[in-house]
C-alpha positions as a Python dict, from the first residue, in 0.01 Angstrom:
ca = {
    (1, 'V'): (0, 0, 0),
    (2, 'I'): (-313, -34, -212),
    (3, 'R'): (-114, -120, -524),
    (4, 'Q'): (51, -406, -337),
    (5, 'M'): (-285, -527, -206),
    (6, 'K'): (-431, -523, -552),
    (7, 'N'): (-131, -721, -681),
    (8, 'D'): (-168, -977, -404),
    (9, 'L'): (-547, -1004, -390),
    (10, 'G'): (-684, -902, -727),
    (11, 'D'): (-1062, -858, -709),
    (12, 'H'): (-1063, -998, -356),
    (13, 'L'): (-964, -647, -246),
    (14, 'I'): (-1271, -424, -207),
    (15, 'L'): (-1182, -57, -173),
    (16, 'L'): (-1434, 181, -9),
    (17, 'D'): (-1423, 561, 33),
    (18, 'N'): (-1635, 730, 294),
    (19, 'G'): (-1666, 1089, 165),
    (20, 'D'): (-1560, 1440, 278),
    (21, 'D'): (-1333, 1454, -25),
    (22, 'L'): (-1440, 1777, -193),
    (23, 'Q'): (-1321, 2033, 62),
    (24, 'G'): (-1021, 2089, 288),
    (25, 'T'): (-725, 2220, 92),
    (26, 'P'): (-650, 2467, -190),
    (27, 'Y'): (-620, 2169, -424),
    (28, 'Q'): (-981, 2071, -404),
    (29, 'Y'): (-1089, 2434, -401),
    (30, 'C'): (-912, 2508, -726),
    (31, 'S'): (-1021, 2187, -894),
    (32, 'N'): (-1383, 2243, -797),
    (33, 'R'): (-1369, 2573, -994),
    (34, 'D'): (-1181, 2428, -1293),
    (35, 'A'): (-1416, 2328, -1572),
    (36, 'E'): (-1137, 2238, -1814),
    (37, 'H'): (-1001, 1925, -1640),
    (38, 'P'): (-1153, 1627, -1462),
    (39, 'N'): (-1194, 1702, -1094),
    (40, 'L'): (-904, 1613, -863),
    (41, 'V'): (-1129, 1393, -652),
    (42, 'S'): (-1274, 1193, -942),
    (43, 'A'): (-921, 1150, -1077),
    (44, 'F'): (-813, 1021, -735),
    (45, 'L'): (-1103, 782, -696),
    (46, 'N'): (-1066, 649, -1054),
    (47, 'F'): (-692, 604, -1027),
    (48, 'F'): (-703, 298, -802),
    (49, 'P'): (-996, 254, -878),
    (50, 'Y'): (-1216, 242, -570),
    (51, 'D'): (-1504, -4, -582),
    (52, 'I'): (-1773, 203, -403),
    (53, 'I'): (-1778, 550, -259),
    (54, 'G'): (-1997, 719, 0),
    (55, 'V'): (-2098, 1083, 43),
    (56, 'G'): (-1982, 1322, 324),
    (57, 'N'): (-2127, 1648, 446),
    (58, 'H'): (-1827, 1839, 308),
    (59, 'D'): (-1902, 1694, -37),
    (60, 'V'): (-2254, 1838, -21),
    (61, 'E'): (-2113, 2168, 108),
    (62, 'A'): (-1907, 2202, -211),
    (63, 'G'): (-2243, 2258, -383),
    (64, 'R'): (-2459, 2057, -616),
    (65, 'A'): (-2294, 2183, -931),
    (66, 'V'): (-1961, 2047, -799),
    (67, 'F'): (-2067, 1717, -654),
    (68, 'D'): (-2296, 1638, -949),
    (69, 'R'): (-2000, 1681, -1184),
    (70, 'V'): (-1760, 1483, -970),
    (71, 'Y'): (-1998, 1189, -927),
    (72, 'A'): (-2072, 1189, -1297),
    (73, 'E'): (-1697, 1151, -1364),
    (74, 'V'): (-1630, 858, -1133),
    (75, 'T'): (-1639, 497, -1259),
    (76, 'M'): (-1781, 342, -945),
    (77, 'P'): (-2125, 359, -773),
    (78, 'V'): (-2199, 633, -522),
    (79, 'V'): (-2412, 494, -237),
    (80, 'C'): (-2631, 692, -6),
    (81, 'A'): (-2983, 580, 88),
    (82, 'N'): (-3120, 868, 297),
    (83, 'V'): (-3074, 1168, 63),
    (84, 'I'): (-3393, 1197, -138),
    (85, 'D'): (-3458, 1364, -473),
    (86, 'E'): (-3768, 1571, -408),
    (87, 'A'): (-3862, 1551, -782),
    (88, 'T'): (-3890, 1172, -771),
    (89, 'N'): (-3920, 1103, -397),
    (90, 'E'): (-3654, 833, -447),
    (91, 'P'): (-3292, 824, -323),
    (92, 'Y'): (-3081, 1071, -518),
    (93, 'W'): (-2787, 829, -526),
    (94, 'T'): (-2787, 451, -537),
    (95, 'P'): (-2898, 345, -188),
    (96, 'Y'): (-2689, 26, -199),
    (97, 'T'): (-2488, -185, -435),
    (98, 'V'): (-2404, -558, -446),
    (99, 'L'): (-2059, -688, -546),
    (100, 'N'): (-2023, -1047, -666),
    (101, 'R'): (-1701, -1221, -573),
    (102, 'D'): (-1656, -1595, -649),
    (103, 'G'): (-2033, -1644, -625),
    (104, 'F'): (-2066, -1459, -294),
    (105, 'K'): (-2283, -1145, -269),
    (106, 'I'): (-2148, -849, -76),
    (107, 'A'): (-2400, -568, -19),
    (108, 'V'): (-2286, -217, 74),
    (109, 'L'): (-2542, 30, 211),
    (110, 'G'): (-2455, 401, 222),
    (111, 'L'): (-2585, 660, 473),
    (112, 'L'): (-2508, 1024, 543),
    (113, 'T'): (-2583, 1218, 859),
    (114, 'P'): (-2895, 1427, 783),
    (115, 'Y'): (-2756, 1709, 1000),
    (116, 'V'): (-2622, 1843, 666),
    (117, 'V'): (-2940, 2055, 670),
    (118, 'T'): (-2820, 2232, 987),
    (119, 'W'): (-2480, 2324, 830),
    (120, 'V'): (-2525, 2366, 453),
    (121, 'P'): (-2743, 2639, 300),
    (122, 'E'): (-3029, 2515, 83),
    (123, 'R'): (-2888, 2698, -221),
    (124, 'L'): (-2600, 2444, -219),
    (125, 'R'): (-2832, 2140, -200),
    (126, 'P'): (-3143, 2237, -392),
    (127, 'G'): (-3409, 1973, -447),
    (128, 'L'): (-3265, 1732, -192),
    (129, 'R'): (-3421, 1608, 133),
    (130, 'F'): (-3213, 1454, 408),
    (131, 'E'): (-3385, 1184, 611),
    (132, 'Q'): (-3304, 1000, 934),
    (133, 'A'): (-3017, 756, 901),
    (134, 'E'): (-3166, 520, 1162),
    (135, 'A'): (-3498, 485, 977),
    (136, 'A'): (-3324, 447, 640),
    (137, 'A'): (-3099, 175, 772),
    (138, 'A'): (-3391, -26, 911),
    (139, 'Y'): (-3588, 6, 583),
    (140, 'W'): (-3300, -70, 340),
    (141, 'V'): (-3150, -358, 539),
    (142, 'K'): (-3488, -530, 516),
    (143, 'V'): (-3507, -464, 142),
    (144, 'I'): (-3151, -591, 86),
    (145, 'Q'): (-3209, -910, 287),
    (146, 'E'): (-3534, -993, 113),
    (147, 'K'): (-3423, -905, -236),
    (148, 'E'): (-3051, -983, -246),
    (149, 'H'): (-2987, -1246, 28),
    (150, 'P'): (-2630, -1123, 75),
    (151, 'D'): (-2350, -1331, 222),
    (152, 'L'): (-2196, -1020, 372),
    (153, 'M'): (-2372, -700, 473),
    (154, 'V'): (-2154, -385, 499),
    (155, 'G'): (-2247, -36, 608),
    (156, 'L'): (-2069, 268, 463),
    (157, 'F'): (-2182, 551, 691),
    (158, 'H'): (-2076, 914, 701),
    (159, 'S'): (-2204, 944, 1060),
    (160, 'G'): (-1999, 937, 1374),
    (161, 'F'): (-1999, 669, 1639),
    (162, 'E'): (-2230, 798, 1910),
    (163, 'P'): (-2420, 1123, 1982),
    (164, 'M'): (-2249, 1414, 2144),
    (165, 'E'): (-2589, 1550, 2233),
    (166, 'Q'): (-2714, 1467, 2577),
    (167, 'N'): (-3072, 1339, 2634),
    (168, 'L'): (-3156, 1345, 2267),
    (169, 'P'): (-3528, 1250, 2236),
    (170, 'D'): (-3610, 936, 2037),
    (171, 'D'): (-3842, 1133, 1812),
    (172, 'A'): (-3587, 1399, 1712),
    (173, 'P'): (-3679, 1470, 1348),
    (174, 'L'): (-3323, 1424, 1217),
    (175, 'G'): (-3239, 1146, 1456),
    (176, 'R'): (-2879, 1129, 1573),
    (177, 'E'): (-2603, 1322, 1397),
    (178, 'N'): (-2369, 1036, 1498),
    (179, 'A'): (-2579, 725, 1463),
    (180, 'T'): (-2329, 448, 1384),
    (181, 'K'): (-2327, 277, 1723),
    (182, 'W'): (-2708, 294, 1756),
    (183, 'I'): (-2761, 144, 1411),
    (184, 'A'): (-2503, -134, 1464),
    (185, 'E'): (-2672, -222, 1794),
    (186, 'N'): (-3034, -184, 1693),
    (187, 'V'): (-3061, -268, 1322),
    (188, 'P'): (-2976, -635, 1283),
    (189, 'G'): (-2818, -756, 958),
    (190, 'F'): (-2486, -569, 940),
    (191, 'H'): (-2165, -772, 965),
    (192, 'I'): (-1927, -470, 921),
    (193, 'V'): (-1978, -97, 936),
    (194, 'F'): (-1717, 142, 802),
    (195, 'Y'): (-1795, 497, 926),
    (196, 'G'): (-1655, 844, 928),
    (197, 'H'): (-1743, 1205, 1026),
    (198, 'D'): (-1617, 1219, 1388),
    (199, 'H'): (-1245, 1181, 1288),
    (200, 'R'): (-1182, 928, 1565),
    (201, 'A'): (-998, 607, 1469),
    (202, 'R'): (-1166, 293, 1591),
    (203, 'A'): (-1173, -80, 1526),
    (204, 'E'): (-1390, -275, 1768),
    (205, 'K'): (-1674, -524, 1806),
    (206, 'I'): (-2034, -445, 1901),
    (207, 'V'): (-2302, -695, 1995),
    (208, 'N'): (-2642, -612, 1850),
    (209, 'V'): (-2988, -673, 1992),
    (210, 'E'): (-2997, -1021, 1846),
    (211, 'G'): (-2663, -1118, 2003),
    (212, 'D'): (-2468, -1104, 1677),
    (213, 'T'): (-2133, -936, 1644),
    (214, 'V'): (-2095, -624, 1433),
    (215, 'Y'): (-1748, -496, 1350),
    (216, 'V'): (-1716, -116, 1340),
    (217, 'L'): (-1417, 70, 1185),
    (218, 'N'): (-1312, 431, 1139),
    (219, 'S'): (-982, 506, 975),
    (220, 'G'): (-958, 844, 1152),
    (221, 'T'): (-869, 1150, 950),
    (222, 'R'): (-611, 1300, 714),
    (223, 'G'): (-515, 966, 565),
    (224, 'A'): (-344, 847, 883),
    (225, 'N'): (-474, 490, 859),
    (226, 'L'): (-645, 239, 635),
    (227, 'A'): (-936, 66, 815),
    (228, 'Q'): (-920, -300, 719),
    (229, 'A'): (-1149, -597, 755),
    (230, 'E'): (-1030, -935, 640),
    (231, 'V'): (-1330, -1158, 572),
    (232, 'K'): (-1353, -1528, 501),
    (233, 'L'): (-1680, -1643, 348),
    (234, 'T'): (-1795, -2004, 330),
    (235, 'R'): (-2112, -2154, 185),
    (236, 'G'): (-2382, -2168, 452),
    (237, 'G'): (-2152, -2038, 727),
    (238, 'K'): (-2112, -1713, 909),
    (239, 'P'): (-1847, -1471, 788),
    (240, 'E'): (-1516, -1499, 974),
    (241, 'I'): (-1392, -1142, 1025),
    (242, 'Q'): (-1072, -985, 1155),
    (243, 'I'): (-1032, -606, 1172),
    (244, 'G'): (-755, -351, 1233),
    (245, 'L'): (-605, -18, 1141),
    (246, 'M'): (-295, 8, 923),
    (247, 'P'): (-92, 326, 975),
    (248, 'T'): (3, 484, 641),
    (249, 'L'): (204, 795, 719),
    (250, 'E'): (542, 615, 709),
    (251, 'Q'): (471, 444, 376),
    (252, 'A'): (675, 540, 67),
    (253, 'D'): (522, 759, -199),
    (254, 'D'): (406, 592, -512),
    (255, 'P'): (556, 748, -829),
    (256, 'D'): (262, 677, -1065),
    (257, 'F'): (17, 819, -811),
    (258, 'A'): (237, 1128, -763),
    (259, 'A'): (257, 1175, -1138),
    (260, 'M'): (-125, 1165, -1169),
    (261, 'L'): (-154, 1433, -895),
    (262, 'Q'): (120, 1663, -1014),
    (263, 'P'): (-78, 1865, -1273),
    (264, 'Y'): (-345, 1936, -1013),
    (265, 'L'): (-80, 2042, -760),
    (266, 'D'): (87, 2268, -1013),
    (267, 'R'): (-235, 2448, -1094),
    (268, 'A'): (-322, 2493, -723),
    (269, 'E'): (32, 2609, -636),
    (270, 'A'): (2, 2902, -874),
    (271, 'Y'): (-318, 3005, -706),
    (272, 'Q'): (-219, 2954, -338),
    (273, 'N'): (117, 3130, -384),
    (274, 'Q'): (-46, 3461, -474),
    (275, 'E'): (46, 3734, -230),
    (276, 'V'): (-241, 3883, -35),
    (277, 'A'): (-146, 4113, 255),
    (278, 'V'): (119, 4185, 518),
    (279, 'L'): (72, 4047, 864),
    (280, 'P'): (260, 4273, 1107),
    (281, 'V'): (271, 4031, 1410),
    (282, 'A'): (253, 3664, 1476),
    (283, 'I'): (-93, 3523, 1552),
    (284, 'S'): (-225, 3195, 1693),
    (285, 'P'): (-579, 3050, 1706),
    (286, 'N'): (-502, 2923, 2058),
    (287, 'D'): (-475, 3278, 2185),
    (288, 'I'): (-857, 3281, 2205),
    (289, 'H'): (-828, 3092, 2533),
    (290, 'Q'): (-675, 3404, 2690),
    (291, 'G'): (-938, 3648, 2557),
    (292, 'S'): (-969, 3881, 2260),
    (293, 'C'): (-711, 3788, 1996),
    (294, 'L'): (-611, 3895, 1646),
    (295, 'W'): (-672, 3556, 1492),
    (296, 'V'): (-1045, 3592, 1545),
    (297, 'D'): (-1067, 3972, 1559),
    (298, 'E'): (-954, 4006, 1197),
    (299, 'I'): (-1236, 3777, 1101),
    (300, 'H'): (-1473, 3999, 1300),
    (301, 'R'): (-1341, 4309, 1128),
    (302, 'C'): (-1387, 4147, 787),
    (303, 'Q'): (-1736, 4026, 864),
    (304, 'M'): (-1852, 4368, 986),
    (305, 'D'): (-1691, 4549, 694),
    (306, 'E'): (-1834, 4313, 430),
    (307, 'V'): (-2197, 4334, 547),
    (308, 'A'): (-2174, 4715, 588),
    (309, 'K'): (-2041, 4736, 234),
    (310, 'R'): (-2356, 4557, 118),
    (311, 'G'): (-2592, 4796, 301),
    (312, 'I'): (-2687, 4563, 584),
    (313, 'P'): (-2463, 4669, 868),
    (314, 'A'): (-2448, 4448, 1177),
    (315, 'D'): (-2438, 4552, 1541),
    (316, 'I'): (-2245, 4246, 1657),
    (317, 'S'): (-2012, 3987, 1503),
    (318, 'L'): (-1978, 3624, 1616),
    (319, 'A'): (-1683, 3410, 1507),
    (320, 'A'): (-1459, 3128, 1613),
    (321, 'A'): (-1101, 3012, 1554),
    (322, 'L'): (-1174, 2727, 1310),
    (323, 'N'): (-834, 2564, 1314),
    (324, 'R'): (-598, 2512, 1605),
    (325, 'R'): (-328, 2335, 1406),
    (326, 'Y'): (-143, 2637, 1262),
    (327, 'D'): (8, 2967, 1370),
    (328, 'L'): (85, 3243, 1124),
    (329, 'Q'): (416, 3438, 1133),
    (330, 'P'): (474, 3806, 1044),
    (331, 'G'): (533, 3889, 683),
    (332, 'M'): (357, 3867, 347),
    (333, 'L'): (61, 3628, 367),
    (334, 'K'): (-25, 3416, 64),
    (335, 'V'): (-356, 3261, -33),
    (336, 'A'): (-238, 2933, 123),
    (337, 'D'): (-220, 3102, 461),
    (338, 'F'): (-587, 3193, 442),
    (339, 'F'): (-675, 2827, 395),
    (340, 'K'): (-503, 2772, 732),
    (341, 'W'): (-672, 3076, 885),
    (342, 'Y'): (-1017, 2999, 747),
    (343, 'P'): (-1032, 2636, 625),
    (344, 'F'): (-1400, 2612, 532),
    (345, 'E'): (-1608, 2747, 248),
    (346, 'N'): (-1876, 2890, 472),
    (347, 'S'): (-2070, 3184, 342),
    (348, 'L'): (-2167, 3495, 545),
    (349, 'A'): (-2501, 3548, 714),
    (350, 'V'): (-2685, 3813, 912),
    (351, 'M'): (-2935, 3712, 1183),
    (352, 'E'): (-3159, 3886, 1426),
    (353, 'M'): (-3100, 3795, 1790),
    (354, 'T'): (-3207, 3951, 2113),
    (355, 'G'): (-2961, 4057, 2373),
    (356, 'S'): (-3063, 3761, 2582),
    (357, 'D'): (-2996, 3531, 2285),
    (358, 'I'): (-2650, 3675, 2242),
    (359, 'K'): (-2563, 3626, 2609),
    (360, 'A'): (-2697, 3266, 2596),
    (361, 'H'): (-2499, 3201, 2280),
    (362, 'L'): (-2176, 3318, 2444),
    (363, 'E'): (-2248, 3114, 2756),
    (364, 'Y'): (-2286, 2801, 2548),
    (365, 'S'): (-1979, 2887, 2340),
    (366, 'Y'): (-1758, 2902, 2649),
    (367, 'E'): (-1910, 2575, 2773),
    (368, 'V'): (-1800, 2400, 2453),
    (369, 'R'): (-1470, 2590, 2419),
    (370, 'N'): (-1260, 2269, 2396),
    (371, 'T'): (-1401, 2223, 2042),
    (372, 'I'): (-1230, 2530, 1904),
    (373, 'Y'): (-1459, 2572, 1603),
    (374, 'N'): (-1754, 2598, 1838),
    (375, 'Y'): (-1590, 2855, 2070),
    (376, 'D'): (-1747, 3172, 1943),
    (377, 'C'): (-1647, 3513, 2069),
    (378, 'A'): (-1812, 3847, 1988),
    (379, 'A'): (-1720, 4187, 1851),
    (380, 'G'): (-1938, 4497, 1880),
    (381, 'I'): (-1993, 4444, 2257),
    (382, 'V'): (-1775, 4470, 2564),
    (383, 'Y'): (-1794, 4172, 2795),
    (384, 'Q'): (-1609, 3958, 3045),
    (385, 'I'): (-1620, 3583, 3113),
    (386, 'A'): (-1585, 3468, 3476),
    (387, 'K'): (-1447, 3122, 3425),
    (388, 'D'): (-1508, 3007, 3784),
    (389, 'K'): (-1878, 3082, 3783),
    (390, 'P'): (-2132, 2819, 3684),
    (391, 'Y'): (-2272, 2785, 3328),
    (392, 'G'): (-2528, 3059, 3269),
    (393, 'Q'): (-2357, 3309, 3500),
    (394, 'R'): (-2018, 3342, 3333),
    (395, 'V'): (-2081, 3612, 3073),
    (396, 'A'): (-2125, 3967, 3187),
    (397, 'I'): (-2200, 4207, 2895),
    (398, 'K'): (-2108, 4561, 3001),
    (399, 'G'): (-2227, 4751, 2689),
    (400, 'M'): (-2187, 4806, 2322),
    (401, 'A'): (-1842, 4877, 2184),
    (402, 'D'): (-1943, 5232, 2096),
    (403, 'G'): (-2030, 5307, 2456),
    (404, 'T'): (-2408, 5276, 2433),
    (405, 'P'): (-2593, 5042, 2668),
    (406, 'F'): (-2652, 4676, 2585),
    (407, 'D'): (-3016, 4576, 2622),
    (408, 'L'): (-3115, 4209, 2682),
    (409, 'D'): (-3458, 4277, 2532),
    (410, 'H'): (-3339, 4461, 2220),
    (411, 'T'): (-3315, 4283, 1884),
    (412, 'Y'): (-2970, 4315, 1723),
    (413, 'R'): (-2838, 4231, 1382),
    (414, 'V'): (-2559, 3979, 1410),
    (415, 'V'): (-2312, 3872, 1140),
    (416, 'L'): (-2169, 3522, 1150),
    (417, 'N'): (-2084, 3234, 921),
    (418, 'S'): (-2342, 3019, 745),
    (419, 'Y'): (-2252, 2705, 940),
    (420, 'R'): (-2347, 2870, 1264),
    (421, 'S'): (-2647, 3046, 1110),
    (422, 'M'): (-2783, 2708, 1007),
    (423, 'G'): (-2764, 2581, 1364),
    (424, 'G'): (-2420, 2418, 1335),
    (425, 'G'): (-2268, 2355, 1684),
    (426, 'N'): (-2613, 2361, 1841),
    (427, 'H'): (-2559, 2708, 1984),
    (428, 'F'): (-2912, 2812, 1902),
    (429, 'V'): (-3086, 2497, 2011),
    (430, 'N'): (-2885, 2410, 2321),
    (431, 'G'): (-2766, 2762, 2404),
    (432, 'C'): (-3056, 2993, 2309),
    (433, 'G'): (-3329, 2736, 2345),
    (434, 'W'): (-3463, 2783, 1992),
    (435, 'A'): (-3631, 2503, 1803),
    (436, 'Q'): (-3423, 2389, 1502),
    (437, 'D'): (-3718, 2469, 1272),
    (438, 'D'): (-3731, 2826, 1397),
    (439, 'I'): (-3366, 2915, 1319),
    (440, 'A'): (-3431, 3005, 957),
    (441, 'A'): (-3683, 3275, 1059),
    (442, 'H'): (-3398, 3465, 1230),
    (443, 'R'): (-3187, 3482, 918),
    (444, 'V'): (-3221, 3807, 717),
    (445, 'W'): (-2937, 3769, 463),
    (446, 'N'): (-2684, 3522, 317),
    (447, 'S'): (-2391, 3592, 91),
    (448, 'E'): (-2347, 3407, -232),
    (449, 'E'): (-1968, 3418, -204),
    (450, 'D'): (-1779, 3194, 39),
    (451, 'L'): (-1640, 3378, 341),
    (452, 'R'): (-1273, 3278, 278),
    (453, 'T'): (-1283, 3444, -61),
    (454, 'L'): (-1434, 3756, 97),
    (455, 'F'): (-1163, 3745, 366),
    (456, 'I'): (-888, 3722, 106),
    (457, 'E'): (-1029, 4014, -94),
    (458, 'W'): (-1081, 4216, 222),
    (459, 'A'): (-721, 4157, 336),
    (460, 'R'): (-583, 4231, -14),
    (461, 'A'): (-768, 4566, -16),
    (462, 'K'): (-620, 4655, 324),
    (463, 'G'): (-268, 4569, 222),
    (464, 'T'): (-143, 4556, 582),
    (465, 'L'): (-350, 4380, 844),
    (466, 'D'): (-406, 4505, 1198),
    (467, 'A'): (-143, 4474, 1468),
    (468, 'E'): (-373, 4495, 1768),
    (469, 'P'): (-676, 4292, 1872),
    (470, 'L'): (-1009, 4461, 1950),
    (471, 'N'): (-957, 4400, 2325),
    (472, 'N'): (-1333, 4409, 2385),
    (473, 'W'): (-1355, 4096, 2599),
    (474, 'S'): (-1150, 3913, 2852),
    (475, 'I'): (-1148, 3609, 3082),
    (476, 'K'): (-1089, 3642, 3457),
}
């Protein structure tokens, strides 16, 4: 599709990428650890080539060593205005860039949700500060207008459409995780905003506070669409804009593109086809909606074993089913199956939580259960969820799994993934009532290795995985 557009339009085609490229499949994982070849993502971006690229939270989560190398390999500017280099107090990446086409100036401003700091450990983003997207948008639009006088102003935001948080105060330090709608409405100057992060396809008009139309587009996720804006510029006139989404899944493969990718696929195939362990029974992430299930309980068992092995045993484990798209069938599991089972490169963490915190965490988890990666369940305790009771009264913890009493006032050591330990999902803020700034004080340990790698090594050492869940909690 893009090749045909380039043939038809030449440099009148402007191709933008909105980030979250560096994680998600074994292909990126292998390439991120391969120092001998250009990274798969930079090869992909350079192939077309893209004109401008933005930064996503999953690019930062790959770690600074990875994203620095990838962005050094690309041939186009990387734009992001609200990530600050603490050594210089200036934007770490180019805040915006201006393209010149037939004498018209097209400015593209990049922004990233600053909630990265609640999901990604500092060791993966050293020396970087993440500031409010709303404030950065207001500042840089003014700079661009005064300095560049663009004919077209485009936003490239890795921030979802509107907040999922209810009653978010205006003075929240990080602003809104999903700030696109607010910025489009309240920061005049944008003509078009391409955004991502919330995975929801959209192409619509918004009217801002000055009565001007702003076009907002999200292509969705997994390459299902191209988000397109067709713009006609005239001297002294307003841009004429038409927008839409082009489905791509039925399009034919391109042989040159496939040939470029093939060496990367071959290297990754050798890795992901390695045999790991035997799974004795079929498992599904969706079983968590009926209670204790093997899909999550094997993660619990791994987490508890891995921290005990390191001399910091945990009393309780918290984990969620992170992917509802796949089931696993009995037989020999390969590395690729663990990317389905555990799709993210979270690390492992141990935190101190009171019994009351744990109950509040589980209450909140059940409340947000429809987002499966936020639906935490626990091991190490015995409990029951009464689904017909109101929020706050659903979780009844009967005791510890070893038969000793559970104490709401006692402080327990809890093992969980780094995303949750950073505040991801808002379980600590909205569930436990902690301040975001206080979360770090509860963490006592972080692993250096990613949890999926630990999970694979743990399973390989077992040889045959468990056939029965822990059966320590239920829903009635």
